[in-house]
SEZA-748402 format. One record per residue (C-alpha): residue number from 0; x, y, z. Coordinates in nm, 2 decimals. Layout:
N
+-----+--------+--------+--------+
!   k !   east !  north !     up !
+-----+--------+--------+--------+
! NUM !      X !      Y !      Z !
...
+-----+--------+--------+--------+
This chain:
295
+-----+--------+--------+--------+
!   k !   east !  north !     up !
+-----+--------+--------+--------+
!   0 !   7.44 !  13.23 !   2.18 !
!   1 !   7.63 !  13.51 !   2.34 !
!   2 !   7.93 !  13.44 !   2.57 !
!   3 !   7.76 !  13.64 !   2.85 !
!   4 !   7.45 !  13.42 !   2.83 !
!   5 !   7.66 !  13.10 !   2.84 !
!   6 !   7.86 !  13.23 !   3.14 !
!   7 !   7.54 !  13.30 !   3.33 !
!   8 !   7.40 !  12.95 !   3.26 !
!   9 !   7.73 !  12.80 !   3.40 !
!  10 !   7.70 !  13.01 !   3.71 !
!  11 !   7.35 !  12.90 !   3.80 !
!  12 !   7.30 !  12.69 !   4.11 !
!  13 !   7.01 !  12.46 !   4.21 !
!  14 !   6.87 !  12.75 !   4.41 !
!  15 !   6.80 !  12.92 !   4.07 !
!  16 !   6.45 !  12.81 !   3.95 !
!  17 !   6.56 !  12.76 !   3.59 !
!  18 !   6.84 !  12.51 !   3.67 !
!  19 !   6.63 !  12.34 !   3.93 !
!  20 !   6.34 !  12.28 !   3.69 !
!  21 !   6.57 !  12.16 !   3.41 !
!  22 !   6.75 !  11.92 !   3.65 !
!  23 !   6.44 !  11.77 !   3.81 !
!  24 !   6.29 !  11.67 !   3.48 !
!  25 !   6.49 !  11.35 !   3.52 !
!  26 !   6.29 !  11.11 !   3.72 !
!  27 !   6.58 !  10.94 !   3.89 !
!  28 !   6.73 !  11.28 !   3.98 !
!  29 !   6.40 !  11.41 !   4.13 !
!  30 !   6.35 !  11.09 !   4.32 !
!  31 !   6.70 !  11.13 !   4.47 !
!  32 !   6.64 !  11.49 !   4.56 !
!  33 !   6.31 !  11.43 !   4.74 !
!  34 !   6.45 !  11.13 !   4.92 !
!  35 !   6.74 !  11.34 !   5.05 !
!  36 !   6.51 !  11.63 !   5.15 !
!  37 !   6.26 !  11.41 !   5.34 !
!  38 !   6.53 !  11.16 !   5.46 !
!  39 !   6.30 !  10.88 !   5.34 !
!  40 !   6.33 !  10.65 !   5.04 !
!  41 !   6.09 !  10.77 !   4.77 !
!  42 !   6.01 !  10.55 !   4.47 !
!  43 !   5.85 !  10.75 !   4.19 !
!  44 !   5.60 !  10.59 !   3.96 !
!  45 !   5.56 !  10.88 !   3.71 !
!  46 !   5.81 !  11.10 !   3.53 !
!  47 !   5.82 !  11.45 !   3.69 !
!  48 !   5.63 !  11.73 !   3.52 !
!  49 !   5.80 !  12.07 !   3.54 !
!  50 !   5.64 !  12.41 !   3.50 !
!  51 !   5.30 !  12.24 !   3.54 !
!  52 !   5.01 !  12.49 !   3.50 !
!  53 !   4.69 !  12.45 !   3.69 !
!  54 !   4.37 !  12.65 !   3.68 !
!  55 !   4.04 !  12.52 !   3.82 !
!  56 !   3.84 !  12.81 !   3.68 !
!  57 !   3.89 !  13.09 !   3.43 !
!  58 !   3.79 !  13.33 !   3.71 !
!  59 !   4.06 !  13.21 !   3.95 !
!  60 !   4.43 !  13.27 !   3.96 !
!  61 !   4.64 !  13.02 !   3.76 !
!  62 !   4.94 !  12.86 !   3.93 !
!  63 !   5.26 !  12.71 !   3.79 !
!  64 !   5.43 !  12.43 !   3.98 !
!  65 !   5.80 !  12.39 !   3.95 !
!  66 !   5.81 !  12.00 !   3.97 !
!  67 !   5.53 !  11.75 !   4.03 !
!  68 !   5.54 !  11.37 !   4.04 !
!  69 !   5.37 !  11.07 !   4.21 !
!  70 !   5.53 !  10.78 !   4.39 !
!  71 !   5.43 !  10.41 !   4.37 !
!  72 !   5.19 !  10.45 !   4.67 !
!  73 !   5.00 !  10.73 !   4.50 !
!  74 !   5.14 !  11.02 !   4.70 !
!  75 !   5.19 !  11.34 !   4.50 !
!  76 !   5.51 !  11.54 !   4.55 !
!  77 !   5.52 !  11.90 !   4.45 !
!  78 !   5.85 !  12.08 !   4.49 !
!  79 !   5.91 !  12.45 !   4.46 !
!  80 !   6.24 !  12.64 !   4.46 !
!  81 !   6.21 !  13.00 !   4.60 !
!  82 !   6.53 !  13.21 !   4.60 !
!  83 !   6.37 !  13.53 !   4.73 !
!  84 !   6.14 !  13.59 !   5.03 !
!  85 !   5.83 !  13.76 !   4.87 !
!  86 !   5.65 !  13.79 !   5.21 !
!  87 !   5.36 !  13.57 !   5.10 !
!  88 !   5.51 !  13.22 !   5.09 !
!  89 !   5.31 !  13.07 !   5.37 !
!  90 !   4.97 !  13.16 !   5.22 !
!  91 !   5.11 !  13.09 !   4.87 !
!  92 !   5.19 !  12.73 !   4.98 !
!  93 !   4.84 !  12.69 !   5.11 !
!  94 !   4.69 !  12.81 !   4.78 !
!  95 !   4.92 !  12.59 !   4.57 !
!  96 !   4.84 !  12.28 !   4.77 !
!  97 !   4.46 !  12.36 !   4.76 !
!  98 !   4.48 !  12.40 !   4.38 !
!  99 !   4.67 !  12.07 !   4.35 !
! 100 !   4.41 !  11.89 !   4.56 !
! 101 !   4.12 !  12.02 !   4.35 !
! 102 !   4.29 !  11.88 !   4.03 !
! 103 !   4.32 !  11.53 !   4.17 !
! 104 !   3.96 !  11.42 !   4.16 !
! 105 !   3.74 !  11.35 !   3.86 !
! 106 !   3.43 !  11.57 !   3.82 !
! 107 !   3.19 !  11.29 !   3.91 !
! 108 !   3.39 !  11.15 !   4.20 !
! 109 !   3.19 !  11.11 !   4.52 !
! 110 !   3.44 !  10.94 !   4.75 !
! 111 !   3.69 !  11.19 !   4.89 !
! 112 !   3.90 !  10.91 !   5.02 !
! 113 !   4.02 !  10.87 !   4.66 !
! 114 !   4.21 !  11.20 !   4.71 !
! 115 !   4.58 !  11.12 !   4.69 !
! 116 !   4.81 !  11.21 !   4.98 !
! 117 !   5.02 !  11.52 !   4.89 !
! 118 !   5.35 !  11.66 !   5.01 !
! 119 !   5.43 !  12.02 !   4.91 !
! 120 !   5.80 !  12.10 !   4.95 !
! 121 !   5.93 !  12.46 !   4.93 !
! 122 !   6.31 !  12.50 !   4.93 !
! 123 !   6.47 !  12.84 !   5.01 !
! 124 !   6.81 !  12.97 !   5.11 !
! 125 !   6.66 !  13.16 !   5.40 !
! 126 !   6.47 !  13.09 !   5.72 !
! 127 !   6.10 !  13.16 !   5.67 !
! 128 !   6.01 !  13.10 !   6.04 !
! 129 !   6.31 !  13.22 !   6.23 !
! 130 !   6.38 !  12.91 !   6.45 !
! 131 !   6.71 !  12.82 !   6.28 !
! 132 !   6.58 !  12.48 !   6.16 !
! 133 !   6.68 !  12.32 !   5.83 !
! 134 !   6.33 !  12.16 !   5.79 !
! 135 !   5.98 !  12.26 !   5.90 !
! 136 !   5.71 !  12.00 !   5.85 !
! 137 !   5.35 !  12.09 !   5.89 !
! 138 !   5.05 !  11.85 !   5.93 !
! 139 !   4.70 !  11.93 !   6.06 !
! 140 !   4.70 !  11.90 !   6.44 !
! 141 !   4.43 !  11.96 !   6.70 !
! 142 !   4.48 !  12.27 !   6.92 !
! 143 !   4.32 !  12.10 !   7.22 !
! 144 !   4.50 !  11.77 !   7.17 !
! 145 !   4.85 !  11.86 !   7.01 !
! 146 !   4.93 !  11.49 !   6.97 !
! 147 !   4.62 !  11.44 !   6.76 !
! 148 !   4.67 !  11.48 !   6.38 !
! 149 !   4.38 !  11.51 !   6.14 !
! 150 !   4.53 !  11.25 !   5.91 !
! 151 !   4.40 !  11.41 !   5.59 !
! 152 !   4.72 !  11.31 !   5.40 !
! 153 !   4.83 !  11.67 !   5.33 !
! 154 !   5.18 !  11.78 !   5.44 !
! 155 !   5.37 !  12.10 !   5.38 !
! 156 !   5.75 !  12.10 !   5.42 !
! 157 !   5.97 !  12.41 !   5.42 !
! 158 !   6.34 !  12.36 !   5.37 !
! 159 !   6.59 !  12.62 !   5.49 !
! 160 !   6.93 !  12.56 !   5.34 !
! 161 !   7.09 !  12.79 !   5.61 !
! 162 !   6.97 !  12.59 !   5.91 !
! 163 !   7.16 !  12.57 !   6.24 !
! 164 !   7.05 !  12.23 !   6.38 !
! 165 !   7.29 !  12.01 !   6.18 !
! 166 !   7.32 !  11.75 !   6.45 !
! 167 !   6.97 !  11.64 !   6.38 !
! 168 !   7.03 !  11.55 !   6.01 !
! 169 !   7.24 !  11.31 !   5.81 !
! 170 !   7.56 !  11.40 !   5.64 !
! 171 !   7.40 !  11.36 !   5.30 !
! 172 !   7.12 !  11.60 !   5.39 !
! 173 !   7.37 !  11.86 !   5.51 !
! 174 !   7.59 !  11.82 !   5.20 !
! 175 !   7.28 !  11.87 !   4.98 !
! 176 !   7.20 !  12.19 !   5.16 !
! 177 !   7.54 !  12.32 !   5.07 !
! 178 !   7.52 !  12.19 !   4.71 !
! 179 !   7.18 !  12.37 !   4.65 !
! 180 !   7.34 !  12.71 !   4.69 !
! 181 !   7.68 !  12.62 !   4.55 !
! 182 !   7.63 !  12.35 !   4.28 !
! 183 !   8.00 !  12.31 !   4.19 !
! 184 !   8.23 !  12.03 !   4.10 !
! 185 !   8.41 !  12.09 !   4.43 !
! 186 !   8.09 !  12.05 !   4.63 !
! 187 !   8.00 !  11.73 !   4.45 !
! 188 !   8.35 !  11.58 !   4.48 !
! 189 !   8.37 !  11.63 !   4.86 !
! 190 !   8.05 !  11.44 !   4.94 !
! 191 !   8.02 !  11.06 !   4.97 !
! 192 !   7.66 !  11.07 !   4.86 !
! 193 !   7.59 !  10.87 !   4.55 !
! 194 !   7.26 !  11.06 !   4.50 !
! 195 !   7.42 !  11.41 !   4.51 !
! 196 !   7.68 !  11.30 !   4.26 !
! 197 !   7.39 !  11.17 !   4.04 !
! 198 !   7.22 !  11.51 !   4.07 !
! 199 !   7.55 !  11.69 !   3.98 !
! 200 !   7.60 !  11.48 !   3.67 !
! 201 !   7.26 !  11.60 !   3.55 !
! 202 !   7.36 !  11.96 !   3.63 !
! 203 !   7.68 !  11.92 !   3.43 !
! 204 !   7.48 !  11.78 !   3.13 !
! 205 !   7.24 !  12.08 !   3.14 !
! 206 !   7.53 !  12.33 !   3.15 !
! 207 !   7.69 !  12.16 !   2.85 !
! 208 !   7.36 !  12.13 !   2.65 !
! 209 !   7.34 !  12.37 !   2.36 !
! 210 !   6.96 !  12.34 !   2.35 !
! 211 !   6.93 !  12.43 !   2.71 !
! 212 !   7.17 !  12.71 !   2.66 !
! 213 !   6.95 !  12.86 !   2.39 !
! 214 !   6.64 !  12.82 !   2.61 !
! 215 !   6.81 !  13.00 !   2.89 !
! 216 !   6.95 !  13.27 !   2.67 !
! 217 !   6.60 !  13.35 !   2.55 !
! 218 !   6.48 !  13.38 !   2.91 !
! 219 !   6.78 !  13.58 !   3.01 !
! 220 !   6.74 !  13.82 !   2.72 !
! 221 !   6.38 !  13.88 !   2.82 !
! 222 !   6.48 !  13.96 !   3.18 !
! 223 !   6.77 !  14.17 !   3.06 !
! 224 !   6.52 !  14.38 !   2.86 !
! 225 !   6.32 !  14.43 !   3.18 !
! 226 !   6.63 !  14.54 !   3.37 !
! 227 !   6.74 !  14.77 !   3.09 !
! 228 !   6.40 !  14.94 !   3.10 !
! 229 !   6.48 !  15.04 !   3.46 !
! 230 !   6.13 !  14.93 !   3.57 !
! 231 !   6.04 !  15.11 !   3.89 !
! 232 !   5.71 !  15.16 !   4.08 !
! 233 !   5.49 !  15.42 !   3.90 !
! 234 !   5.66 !  15.38 !   3.56 !
! 235 !   5.34 !  15.25 !   3.41 !
! 236 !   5.42 !  15.33 !   3.04 !
! 237 !   5.74 !  15.13 !   3.06 !
! 238 !   5.56 !  14.84 !   3.23 !
! 239 !   5.30 !  14.84 !   2.95 !
! 240 !   5.57 !  14.83 !   2.68 !
! 241 !   5.73 !  14.53 !   2.85 !
! 242 !   5.41 !  14.35 !   2.90 !
! 243 !   5.31 !  14.40 !   2.54 !
! 244 !   5.64 !  14.28 !   2.42 !
! 245 !   5.61 !  13.96 !   2.63 !
! 246 !   5.25 !  13.91 !   2.52 !
! 247 !   5.35 !  13.93 !   2.15 !
! 248 !   5.61 !  13.66 !   2.22 !
! 249 !   5.34 !  13.43 !   2.33 !
! 250 !   5.37 !  13.46 !   2.71 !
! 251 !   5.04 !  13.43 !   2.90 !
! 252 !   4.94 !  13.69 !   3.17 !
! 253 !   5.01 !  13.45 !   3.45 !
! 254 !   5.36 !  13.39 !   3.34 !
! 255 !   5.42 !  13.76 !   3.29 !
! 256 !   5.28 !  13.85 !   3.63 !
! 257 !   5.51 !  13.59 !   3.79 !
! 258 !   5.82 !  13.70 !   3.59 !
! 259 !   5.77 !  14.07 !   3.67 !
! 260 !   5.62 !  14.01 !   4.02 !
! 261 !   5.32 !  14.22 !   3.93 !
! 262 !   4.95 !  14.17 !   4.02 !
! 263 !   4.79 !  13.92 !   3.79 !
! 264 !   4.47 !  14.14 !   3.78 !
! 265 !   4.68 !  14.43 !   3.66 !
! 266 !   4.85 !  14.23 !   3.39 !
! 267 !   4.52 !  14.09 !   3.27 !
! 268 !   4.39 !  14.45 !   3.24 !
! 269 !   4.69 !  14.54 !   3.03 !
! 270 !   4.63 !  14.22 !   2.82 !
! 271 !   4.26 !  14.31 !   2.75 !
! 272 !   4.35 !  14.67 !   2.67 !
! 273 !   4.63 !  14.56 !   2.44 !
! 274 !   4.39 !  14.35 !   2.24 !
! 275 !   4.15 !  14.64 !   2.21 !
! 276 !   4.41 !  14.89 !   2.12 !
! 277 !   4.62 !  14.68 !   1.88 !
! 278 !   4.92 !  14.69 !   2.12 !
! 279 !   4.95 !  15.07 !   2.09 !
! 280 !   5.11 !  15.15 !   2.42 !
! 281 !   5.00 !  15.51 !   2.44 !
! 282 !   4.64 !  15.41 !   2.37 !
! 283 !   4.66 !  15.13 !   2.63 !
! 284 !   4.80 !  15.38 !   2.89 !
! 285 !   4.53 !  15.63 !   2.81 !
! 286 !   4.26 !  15.36 !   2.83 !
! 287 !   4.38 !  15.23 !   3.17 !
! 288 !   4.41 !  15.59 !   3.30 !
! 289 !   4.05 !  15.65 !   3.20 !
! 290 !   3.95 !  15.34 !   3.39 !
! 291 !   4.14 !  15.48 !   3.69 !
! 292 !   4.36 !  15.18 !   3.71 !
! 293 !   4.65 !  15.39 !   3.83 !
! 294 !   4.63 !  15.53 !   4.18 !
+-----+--------+--------+--------+
């Protein structure tokens, strides 16, 4: 493991997806985090699943959920960490929650009341809606009767760690907002929250874990390769080389598209061409050019 990779792992905060997913694999820790975010005591029944992949049909886009678990009452909690505003997060949350719902009923189920309640939580260090709030909670309401909720059990919550309405939240919630973007010993020591201290202990264990360090190093090296290639719009041959390298390492098209922030359809076309052209990048480029894939 290189010194540079170790240093980078130590510098990660909970706002970084890798550290967030690794930390929330612990059921007690995830329970503590969700309870703080919603300011409500949550008691999980199942151990959290991280990097959970869902696909309801081979023809539809696959999704990968950061952390998912169920509480004792049967409510599903899906939590995503999003460090960068990609401009599509509102509709992305809709698609993710819809995919999650579709996966909850058995094929022969006739009673839709068996559908579990679900709470989708997206955490970000920016304000997606611009009202300066720490938390935005959405439930289906009636336009004609704003006080009337549809009551279908689906909730979407958007957390903005940079909110301005601190007077409306507990000290524990506000301390956690600070901790998410600066997950340090100092931040953990200055809070009185037992739950934040528990989360920080898990973070410390991860940072010291050689196994996790190797796992992160492998991911970091792959991303470093992408950066070294100087990937820019229009550099199609370089993109093909990177995608082929990742495919040969066993990464699926969905994961590659997410990592490189490219269209899943485009990555799948490269994948198909790569199989036909034995991963010869020049032949792949020529094939895709012949198909007028490039504008």
